[in-house]
C-alpha positions in Angstrom: -26.0 -36.3 -14.8 -22.5 -35.8 -12.9 -19.9 -37.0 -14.5 -18.2 -40.3 -12.9 -15.4 -40.4 -10.6 -12.3 -42.0 -11.8 -11.5 -45.2 -9.9 -8.3 -47.3 -10.1 -10.3 -50.1 -11.6 -11.6 -47.4 -14.6 -7.7 -47.6 -16.4 -7.1 -50.3 -19.0 -4.7 -52.7 -18.2 -1.0 -52.1 -19.0 -0.5 -54.1 -22.3 3.0 -54.7 -21.3 2.1 -56.6 -18.2 2.5 -53.5 -15.5 6.2 -52.8 -17.1 5.6 -49.3 -18.4 5.5 -47.6 -14.8 8.6 -46.1 -16.1 7.8 -44.4 -19.2 4.7 -43.2 -17.2 6.6 -41.7 -15.1 9.1 -40.2 -17.2 6.2 -38.7 -19.3 4.6 -36.9 -16.4 8.1 -35.3 -15.5 8.2 -34.2 -19.4 5.2 -32.9 -18.9 5.8 -30.9 -16.1 8.4 -29.5 -17.2 7.0 -28.7 -20.1 4.2 -26.7 -18.5 6.6 -25.3 -15.5 7.6 -21.7 -17.9 3.5 -21.6 -18.6 3.3 -21.8 -14.8 5.7 -19.3 -13.8 4.4 -16.6 -16.3 1.0 -16.9 -15.2 2.4 -16.9 -11.8 4.7 -13.6 -12.5 1.7 -11.9 -14.6 -1.2 -12.7 -11.5 1.4 -11.0 -9.0 2.0 -7.8 -11.4 -1.9 -7.3 -12.0 -2.5 -7.8 -7.8 0.9 -5.1 -7.4 -0.8 -2.8 -10.3 -4.6 -2.8 -9.5 -5.0 -4.2 -6.2 -2.3 -4.0 -3.1 0.7 -3.0 -2.9 3.6 -3.6 -0.2 5.7 -0.7 1.1 8.4 0.1 3.3 8.6 2.8 5.7 12.3 4.8 5.5 12.0 7.1 7.8 10.9 8.5 11.3 8.1 10.8 9.9 5.2 9.3 10.9 6.2 7.8 14.4 4.8 6.7 16.3 2.2 5.4 14.1 4.6 4.2 11.3 8.7 3.3 12.3 11.4 3.0 10.2 11.4 -0.8 9.1 7.9 -1.0 9.1 5.9 -2.8 6.2 2.9 -1.9 5.4 0.0 -2.7 2.5 -1.3 -0.2 0.6 -4.9 -1.1 -1.2 -5.2 0.7 -4.7 -8.9 0.3 -4.5 -10.2 2.7 -2.1 -10.3 5.5 -4.1 -11.7 4.2 -7.5 -15.1 4.0 -5.1 -14.5 6.5 -1.9 -13.2 10.1 -1.6 -10.1 10.1 0.3 -11.0 11.4 3.9 -9.1 13.2 6.8 -6.9 10.9 8.9 -6.4 8.7 6.0 -2.8 7.2 5.6 -2.2 7.1 2.3 1.0 6.9 -0.3 1.2 9.3 -2.9 3.7 10.1 -6.1 6.8 11.9 -4.8 6.3 15.9 -5.0 8.9 17.5 -7.7 9.5 20.3 -5.3 12.4 20.3 -3.1 13.7 16.7 -4.8 16.2 16.1 -7.5 15.0 13.3 -10.0 17.9 10.7 -7.9 16.0 11.5 -4.3 12.2 10.6 -5.9 10.2 8.4 -3.9 6.9 7.5 -2.6 6.0 9.3 0.5 3.6 8.1 3.0 1.7 10.9 5.1 -1.5 11.2 6.6 -4.6 13.4 5.1 -5.3 15.8 7.6 -7.2 18.3 5.2 -9.3 17.8 2.0 -11.0 19.9 -1.0 -12.1 23.4 0.6 -11.2 23.0 4.4 -9.1 25.7 5.7 -5.9 24.0 7.6 -3.7 26.4 10.0 -1.3 24.9 12.7 -0.1 26.7 16.0 2.3 25.9 17.9 1.9 22.4 17.1 -1.6 22.1 16.7 -3.8 21.1 14.4 -6.8 23.9 13.6 -9.1 22.6 10.8 -11.8 25.3 9.8 -11.5 26.5 12.6 -11.9 24.1 14.8 -8.7 23.0 17.1 -8.2 18.9 16.6 -7.9 16.2 19.1 -5.2 13.8 17.8 -4.1 10.5 19.6 -1.9 9.4 16.7 1.0 12.4 16.8 3.9 12.8 18.5 3.0 15.3 21.6 6.5 15.6 23.2 7.8 18.0 20.2 5.9 21.2 19.2 6.3 22.3 15.8 6.2 25.8 13.8 3.2 27.8 13.0 1.6 27.3 9.7 -1.4 29.0 7.8 -4.1 29.3 7.3 -4.3 27.8 4.0 -7.2 26.7 2.3 -7.0 23.0 0.3 -7.9 23.5 -3.5 -10.1 21.4 -5.6 -9.2 17.9 -6.2 -6.1 18.1 -3.4 -5.6 16.7 0.0 -3.5 18.2 2.6 -0.8 15.9 4.0 1.4 15.8 7.2 3.3 13.4 9.2 2.4 12.4 12.6 5.7 13.3 13.7 5.0 16.7 12.9 8.3 18.2 14.0 10.1 16.0 11.5 8.0 15.4 8.6 8.9 17.2 5.2 5.1 17.2 4.1 2.4 19.4 2.6 3.7 22.4 4.5 7.0 22.0 2.6 5.5 21.1 -1.1 2.1 22.2 -0.7 -1.3 20.2 -1.3 -1.0 16.9 -3.1 -3.3 16.2 -6.2 -5.8 13.2 -5.9 -4.4 12.1 -9.2 -1.3 11.6 -7.6 -2.7 9.3 -4.7 -1.4 5.7 -5.3 -3.3 4.2 -2.4 -4.7 3.5 1.1 -2.1 1.8 3.7 -4.5 -0.5 5.5 -2.2 -3.0 7.3 1.4 -3.0 8.9 2.6 -6.6 7.9 6.2 -6.8 9.1 7.4 -7.4 11.9 5.3 -9.8 12.9 5.1 -7.6 16.6 4.1 -5.0 14.9 1.1 -6.2 12.5 -1.9 -4.6 13.0 -4.9 -2.7 10.9 -3.9 0.9 10.3 -7.0 3.2 11.6 
């Protein structure tokens, strides 16, 4: 049998003839204040777990991913994707800052797009990306600039090769080399701010 729902007349009458309402109210406030630290701590722990294990927000500080992402955009990054699936070409990822070319003060997490994965050969000719000998059609890069020639280069085991969508203004794997899979923080999947830029990232 299910437990009965409490109704107003389920309560015992106040022996003081209804004059105990103030004490009940005061007791409720004291109880709430006593539980408040526990509620705050619980909220902090839940937020920490979400940020550490599930989803983390990131701020876009530079133009290296234009036109896909612009300075001031804020994105959500899933930390679960690569626990179950391998990184794929065209994924936009956040990864730990490479040591090459950066001082300790400059080091920060990077966001770029995967253009090649383990075993693929990559080459750039006059701004055009070539993967395994095939010129790629990319609708997400800036088409108004040309970049220098790079490669050919074969991506080593357990690594990815990343580039910014703004190819002429991006410090990426052409500069600091491939990114180890272990350095990947997660996959960016949503622009959530500003409101007029909200959209799913592909």
